[in-house]
C-alpha distance (Angstrom), angle and dihedral (degrees) to the residues before:
residue distance angle dihedral
M1 . . .
A2 3.77 . .
T3 3.76 119.6 .
T4 3.75 122.5 -140.3
T5 3.74 127.1 -152.6
K6 3.75 121.6 -140.6
Q7 3.77 116.4 -140.3
Q8 3.79 109.0 -122.0
N9 3.77 99.0 168.2
S10 3.78 116.8 87.9
F11 3.81 94.3 -173.5
D12 3.80 109.5 137.0
F13 3.80 106.1 -139.1
N14 3.80 91.9 -179.1
A15 3.80 91.9 57.3
Y16 3.81 89.9 44.9
N17 3.81 91.3 52.1
V18 3.80 91.0 49.0
L19 3.81 90.0 50.1
M20 3.80 92.0 48.5
N21 3.80 91.8 50.8
T22 3.79 88.9 63.2
A23 3.81 99.0 29.8
G24 3.75 118.7 124.8
T25 3.76 126.2 -123.8
G26 3.81 93.0 -99.8
L27 3.78 94.2 58.4
R28 3.78 92.1 45.6
L29 3.80 91.2 51.3
V30 3.82 92.0 48.4
L31 3.80 91.0 51.3
A32 3.81 92.1 46.6
K33 3.79 90.9 50.4
N34 3.80 92.3 48.7
L35 3.79 92.1 50.0
L36 3.79 91.9 48.6
Q37 3.80 91.7 48.1
D38 3.79 90.0 52.8
A39 3.80 91.6 47.2
G40 3.80 91.6 46.6
S41 3.78 92.6 50.0
T42 3.79 91.5 50.1
M43 3.80 90.5 47.8
A44 3.79 90.9 49.8
R45 3.78 91.6 50.1
F46 3.80 89.5 56.3
R47 3.81 92.3 41.1
N48 3.79 93.8 -115.7
P49 3.81 108.5 174.7
L50 3.82 90.2 -135.8
A51 3.81 93.6 60.5
M52 3.79 94.6 93.7
E53 3.80 92.5 48.5
T54 3.79 90.2 50.1
L55 3.80 92.7 50.2
E56 3.81 90.6 47.1
L57 3.80 87.8 57.6
C58 3.80 87.1 62.2
D59 3.79 89.1 60.5
H60 3.80 90.5 50.3
I61 3.79 91.3 49.8
E62 3.81 89.9 50.8
D63 3.81 89.5 51.7
I64 3.81 90.8 50.6
R65 3.79 90.1 48.1
N66 3.80 92.0 52.3
K67 3.81 91.8 48.0
N68 3.80 89.5 48.8
K69 3.82 89.5 54.5
I70 3.79 90.3 52.4
L71 3.80 91.9 49.4
A72 3.80 91.0 48.3
A73 3.79 91.4 50.5
K74 3.81 90.7 49.7
A75 3.79 91.3 48.8
I76 3.80 91.5 51.0
Q77 3.79 91.1 48.1
A78 3.79 90.5 49.5
S79 3.81 91.4 50.0
G80 3.80 91.9 48.9
D81 3.82 91.4 -129.9
V82 3.80 93.4 125.9
D83 3.82 92.5 135.7
N84 3.79 91.3 65.0
A85 3.79 96.1 42.0
H86 3.77 113.7 122.3
I87 3.78 100.9 175.0
D88 3.77 124.3 146.2
T89 3.79 103.4 -139.1
R90 3.80 97.2 172.8
A91 3.79 93.0 107.1
S92 3.80 94.1 41.1
N93 3.81 92.9 72.8
S94 3.81 90.5 87.8
G95 3.78 92.6 110.7
D96 3.79 93.2 -108.8
T97 3.74 113.1 152.5
L98 3.74 122.7 -157.2
P99 3.74 133.7 -170.5
D100 3.76 114.8 -91.2
A101 3.81 110.5 -78.4
T102 3.79 90.2 -127.7
M103 3.80 93.5 64.5
């Protein structure tokens, strides 16, 4: 007797793939960080020695994300399109300094 499985997940992978094809760097970094946090938490729960390394990667991703926000803000300032800038700079006040975006 063959068993059948009933699909209970309504997640649309096609729509997700379309979204990811046009997704910006910020969204991709957020998703990567979230996945790594989940993986790190699972590893920690099972006392995997790589859990701490995995969770430290989340900090590095957050640093990259903040630097990316700074670069985006500098690029918008350089282009003069400040009126259309929709950048969340809350996390970019960490004191990080980056080379000029025009270099």
